[in-house]
MILO-323986 format. One record per residue (C-alpha): x, y negated, z. Coordinates in Angstrom, 3 decimals. Example, Ala and Ser with C-alpha at 12.3 -4.5 7.8 and 13.67 -1.06 7.14 Angstrom:
REM residues 2
> x  y  z
> 12.300  4.500  7.800
> 13.670  1.060  7.140
REM end
This chain:
REM residues 332
> x  y  z
> 91.247  -95.976  121.435
> 92.786  -94.821  118.182
> 90.873  -94.982  114.921
> 90.570  -91.337  114.041
> 91.096  -89.661  110.686
> 88.732  -86.839  109.829
> 90.417  -85.293  106.813
> 93.845  -84.432  105.557
> 96.826  -82.656  107.016
> 99.889  -84.216  108.613
> 103.167  -84.331  106.798
> 105.318  -82.563  109.376
> 109.074  -82.371  109.185
> 110.812  -78.991  109.311
> 112.014  -79.802  112.821
> 108.438  -80.388  113.965
> 107.156  -77.224  112.346
> 109.875  -75.162  114.021
> 109.848  -76.878  117.407
> 109.566  -74.618  120.431
> 106.154  -75.010  122.097
> 106.153  -76.414  125.608
> 105.800  -73.763  128.297
> 102.882  -74.750  130.520
> 103.041  -71.730  132.792
> 106.236  -72.133  134.789
> 106.968  -73.539  138.236
> 107.722  -77.028  136.859
> 104.186  -77.154  135.451
> 102.666  -76.101  138.782
> 104.735  -78.682  140.638
> 103.543  -81.426  138.293
> 99.925  -80.486  138.884
> 100.379  -80.620  142.648
> 102.326  -83.900  142.667
> 100.645  -86.692  144.693
> 100.256  -89.035  141.732
> 97.430  -90.858  143.480
> 100.007  -92.545  145.732
> 100.974  -94.800  142.823
> 97.301  -95.463  142.158
> 96.630  -96.467  145.762
> 99.683  -98.705  145.815
> 98.542  -100.545  142.690
> 95.060  -101.096  144.079
> 96.511  -102.317  147.362
> 98.255  -105.192  145.580
> 94.893  -106.900  145.147
> 93.753  -109.057  142.246
> 93.043  -108.095  138.642
> 94.931  -105.207  137.065
> 95.983  -105.619  133.455
> 95.694  -102.489  131.320
> 97.120  -102.098  127.817
> 95.805  -102.662  124.304
> 95.405  -100.684  121.104
> 97.683  -97.848  120.092
> 96.066  -96.958  116.752
> 96.147  -100.552  115.495
> 99.856  -100.748  116.186
> 100.600  -97.348  114.645
> 98.773  -98.216  111.436
> 100.769  -101.446  111.271
> 103.923  -99.343  111.641
> 102.988  -97.099  108.720
> 100.662  -94.381  110.010
> 98.530  -93.222  107.084
> 94.799  -92.664  107.255
> 94.269  -88.920  107.488
> 97.338  -88.249  109.633
> 96.880  -87.562  113.358
> 98.565  -90.272  115.467
> 99.620  -87.689  118.055
> 102.165  -86.215  115.629
> 104.148  -89.454  115.926
> 105.023  -88.416  119.478
> 107.325  -85.924  117.756
> 108.140  -87.497  114.396
> 108.373  -91.180  115.389
> 108.841  -91.264  119.177
> 110.838  -94.488  119.029
> 107.866  -96.259  117.413
> 105.438  -94.999  120.044
> 107.795  -96.049  122.819
> 108.329  -99.480  121.259
> 104.580  -100.099  121.225
> 104.225  -99.056  124.840
> 107.253  -101.145  125.787
> 105.547  -104.141  124.218
> 102.531  -103.711  126.475
> 104.746  -103.290  129.536
> 106.593  -106.484  128.663
> 103.233  -108.231  128.196
> 102.296  -107.436  131.788
> 100.260  -104.239  131.501
> 100.188  -102.233  134.725
> 98.296  -99.258  133.273
> 99.500  -97.946  129.904
> 98.009  -95.007  128.035
> 99.686  -92.115  126.269
> 99.316  -91.649  122.529
> 96.888  -88.745  122.954
> 93.401  -90.092  122.234
> 92.674  -87.207  119.849
> 94.971  -84.692  121.509
> 92.360  -82.031  122.228
> 92.338  -78.777  120.303
> 89.073  -79.443  118.464
> 90.385  -82.632  116.885
> 93.839  -81.208  116.317
> 92.267  -78.166  114.648
> 91.330  -80.438  111.737
> 95.057  -80.635  110.989
> 96.095  -77.101  111.859
> 97.625  -78.292  115.132
> 95.284  -76.731  117.678
> 98.069  -74.447  118.859
> 100.269  -77.406  119.800
> 98.043  -79.158  122.349
> 100.518  -78.623  125.199
> 103.520  -79.767  123.185
> 101.954  -82.937  121.803
> 100.355  -84.067  125.057
> 103.227  -83.247  127.353
> 105.694  -84.946  125.013
> 103.473  -88.041  124.934
> 103.437  -88.215  128.720
> 107.213  -87.828  128.938
> 107.767  -90.591  126.365
> 105.617  -93.040  128.278
> 107.056  -92.044  131.645
> 110.512  -92.838  130.267
> 109.388  -96.317  129.214
> 107.589  -97.040  132.474
> 110.542  -95.913  134.582
> 112.893  -97.918  132.379
> 110.784  -101.011  132.986
> 111.059  -100.648  136.763
> 108.275  -98.175  137.450
> 105.659  -100.804  138.338
> 103.084  -99.560  135.815
> 101.025  -96.386  135.857
> 101.182  -93.748  133.145
> 97.619  -92.932  132.083
> 96.911  -89.732  130.183
> 94.498  -90.724  127.420
> 91.621  -88.331  126.692
> 89.100  -89.179  123.992
> 86.006  -87.349  122.727
> 86.197  -83.902  121.180
> 84.680  -85.126  117.938
> 81.919  -82.536  118.299
> 78.292  -83.014  119.396
> 77.267  -81.427  122.645
> 74.476  -78.841  122.763
> 71.523  -78.820  122.409
> 71.822  -81.556  119.752
> 75.057  -80.005  118.524
> 76.960  -76.760  118.896
> 79.545  -77.595  121.561
> 78.659  -75.870  124.822
> 79.407  -77.303  128.247
> 81.722  -74.378  128.994
> 83.826  -74.839  125.858
> 84.009  -78.598  126.324
> 85.247  -78.199  129.907
> 87.905  -75.748  128.727
> 89.010  -78.054  125.900
> 89.435  -81.005  128.254
> 91.133  -78.894  130.927
> 93.718  -77.730  128.408
> 94.591  -81.289  127.412
> 94.587  -82.567  130.986
> 96.917  -79.773  132.089
> 99.504  -80.760  129.499
> 99.279  -84.455  130.351
> 99.642  -83.791  134.062
> 102.560  -81.453  133.409
> 104.204  -84.335  131.547
> 103.950  -86.576  134.596
> 100.974  -88.891  134.161
> 99.752  -90.834  137.198
> 96.083  -91.022  136.208
> 93.772  -89.612  133.556
> 91.843  -92.122  131.442
> 88.778  -90.629  129.734
> 87.556  -93.122  127.128
> 85.213  -93.972  124.252
> 82.535  -91.514  125.323
> 78.883  -91.853  124.305
> 77.224  -88.772  125.830
> 76.960  -88.181  129.572
> 77.273  -84.426  129.190
> 80.585  -84.778  127.340
> 82.145  -87.191  129.811
> 80.939  -84.952  132.651
> 82.655  -82.009  130.962
> 85.828  -84.085  130.674
> 85.772  -84.929  134.382
> 85.147  -81.289  135.243
> 87.990  -80.220  132.981
> 90.400  -82.586  134.691
> 89.259  -81.423  138.112
> 89.888  -77.802  137.150
> 93.523  -78.778  136.765
> 93.917  -81.306  139.581
> 91.625  -82.073  142.486
> 93.384  -85.310  143.330
> 94.581  -87.115  140.223
> 92.685  -90.428  139.787
> 90.230  -90.557  136.890
> 89.270  -93.690  134.956
> 86.147  -93.111  132.843
> 84.844  -95.511  130.198
> 82.023  -95.253  127.690
> 81.300  -97.262  124.548
> 78.163  -99.423  124.662
> 77.847  -100.420  121.020
> 74.126  -99.885  120.404
> 71.996  -102.701  121.840
> 73.565  -102.497  125.275
> 73.585  -98.695  125.315
> 75.925  -95.987  124.050
> 75.238  -94.352  120.702
> 73.519  -91.540  122.613
> 71.266  -93.952  124.507
> 73.072  -94.170  127.856
> 72.522  -97.453  129.717
> 75.200  -99.188  131.815
> 73.180  -98.463  134.943
> 72.843  -94.763  134.148
> 76.523  -94.523  133.266
> 77.853  -96.129  136.435
> 75.526  -94.076  138.644
> 76.412  -90.766  137.000
> 80.150  -91.367  136.760
> 80.344  -92.498  140.377
> 78.423  -89.404  141.465
> 80.830  -87.195  139.497
> 83.832  -88.693  141.250
> 85.362  -91.112  138.744
> 87.697  -93.539  140.519
> 87.114  -96.415  138.089
> 84.254  -96.847  135.624
> 83.453  -99.162  132.755
> 83.325  -99.745  129.026
> 85.793  -99.786  126.162
> 85.890  -100.254  122.388
> 82.603  -101.443  120.821
> 81.976  -104.673  118.964
> 83.953  -107.143  121.021
> 83.902  -108.928  124.378
> 80.513  -110.587  123.849
> 78.937  -107.134  123.727
> 80.842  -105.693  126.692
> 80.405  -108.641  129.073
> 76.700  -108.005  129.826
> 77.492  -104.296  130.265
> 79.965  -105.131  133.027
> 77.472  -107.540  134.589
> 74.795  -104.841  134.643
> 77.173  -102.248  136.081
> 78.273  -104.638  138.802
> 74.677  -105.482  139.704
> 73.788  -101.787  139.907
> 76.924  -100.688  141.790
> 78.734  -103.682  143.330
> 81.267  -101.525  145.187
> 82.475  -99.551  142.154
> 85.874  -100.353  140.645
> 84.958  -101.588  137.152
> 86.927  -101.509  133.905
> 86.571  -103.715  130.811
> 88.551  -102.900  127.668
> 86.828  -104.321  124.599
> 87.876  -104.413  120.979
> 89.371  -107.672  119.705
> 86.088  -108.706  118.139
> 83.716  -106.915  115.794
> 85.589  -104.820  113.225
> 85.389  -105.785  109.562
> 86.400  -103.480  106.720
> 89.046  -105.116  104.513
> 90.899  -103.038  101.900
> 89.783  -99.848  103.679
> 91.257  -101.014  106.986
> 89.472  -102.298  110.072
> 90.287  -105.949  110.755
> 89.588  -107.637  114.102
> 89.284  -111.416  114.263
> 89.579  -112.195  117.987
> 92.917  -113.924  118.588
> 94.917  -113.858  121.840
> 93.341  -117.096  123.106
> 89.828  -115.718  122.670
> 90.713  -112.463  124.400
> 92.335  -114.388  127.244
> 89.090  -116.284  127.760
> 87.186  -112.995  127.617
> 89.481  -111.461  130.241
> 88.559  -114.187  132.710
> 84.903  -113.624  131.879
> 85.231  -109.910  132.600
> 86.898  -110.659  135.919
> 84.159  -113.077  136.897
> 81.567  -110.448  135.934
> 83.047  -107.928  138.374
> 85.717  -106.028  136.449
> 89.091  -105.519  138.079
> 90.915  -103.383  135.491
> 90.989  -105.395  132.278
> 92.635  -104.604  128.968
> 91.792  -104.482  125.285
> 91.060  -101.853  122.683
> 91.079  -101.678  118.869
> 92.591  -104.654  117.085
> 94.620  -105.845  120.042
> 98.389  -106.222  120.270
> 100.935  -107.023  122.984
> 100.386  -110.697  122.152
> 96.714  -110.342  123.111
> 97.626  -108.635  126.374
> 100.264  -111.221  127.240
> 97.684  -113.987  126.866
> 95.160  -112.031  128.907
> 97.664  -111.329  131.676
> 98.625  -115.002  131.888
> 94.995  -116.097  132.062
> 94.113  -113.549  134.719
> 97.055  -114.436  136.913
> 96.099  -118.103  136.755
> 92.599  -117.465  138.095
REM end
C-alpha cells in the first residue's frame, strides 16, 4: 500500500508532459493479455513452503523525497531508477512476489492530479520497470500488478456505480497486463462491492491471470465497512480470487486473528498476510511505524503458523524487514 495524497498537483517535467501515451490497442497489447502468465504462478506454488512477498513502496518513496500531495505513480516516469532500486531491494531480500508502483493508478485517483488520461502510460510503464528488475534478478519472482481502491464510495452509500467501478478497474488492469505482469494484486479494500468490481474488471481483460485479493481489517476485526474475515474469505473465494487475505491495518497483532479466522472458515484457501510494521503514529506530519525487522520476522512465523502461505509487509516496512522475515520463514 502507498499512503495516498488527496490534494495538490504533481510537478511534472516537460518530458513527462509531452510524452507519447502508450498505445493499448495494438497486437502487442492483445498478445500480452493472452499470455499464459499463470504458468509462473503455478510454478511458484509448486515449490512448496511459504512465499515471501514484498514490503512498502510508499514508505520508501517518501524516504527518497516524494512529497505529500504528489502521486507516487508519476515517479515511474520521473524517477524510474528510484522505483527500480526499491524493488531491487525487495528482490535481494528474498521477495518472490513484488508489486508495481501503481496502488493509486486508476483514473479516479489520478483525476485528482489531472492525470486521468495517462492511466495506460503510468501503469504499463510501472509493469515494464518491475519486469526489467525481476528478469535482471534471474526471473524467480513474480511481477504483481498493484490495484488499490478507487478512493470513491460505492453506491448506495456513495455515488460510484458498480458499472463505473468495473470499467475503472478494467482500464488499469489492461495496462498492467499489457506491461507484462504475472498476477494482479488487489489490495487495501474495505467494501465487498468494490473488491468484487475490481475482480470483475480484471476478468473482463483476462480470464486466466491469477488474482490475489486482500482487504484491510482495521476496525475491531472487521473492515471499515463492516466486513468480517469469514465473510471476506467466502465471498472472494466464490468470486474466483486465487489467494485471499489481509493487508495494511494496525500491525501484525491485529492481522493475526484475521488470518486464524479465515483459515478456520476456509482451510483450503491460499491465504495472504501483509501487515503494516506496527500501528502508525503521526510524527512531524509523517506516519511512523515502530515494528523493527526482528518483530516482523517473529510475526511472519506467526502468520505462517496461523495458515498464511504468502507473507509480506505493508506500510512502514523496508527491505531490511523483508530480509528478516524471509530468513525466519525459511528456518521454520
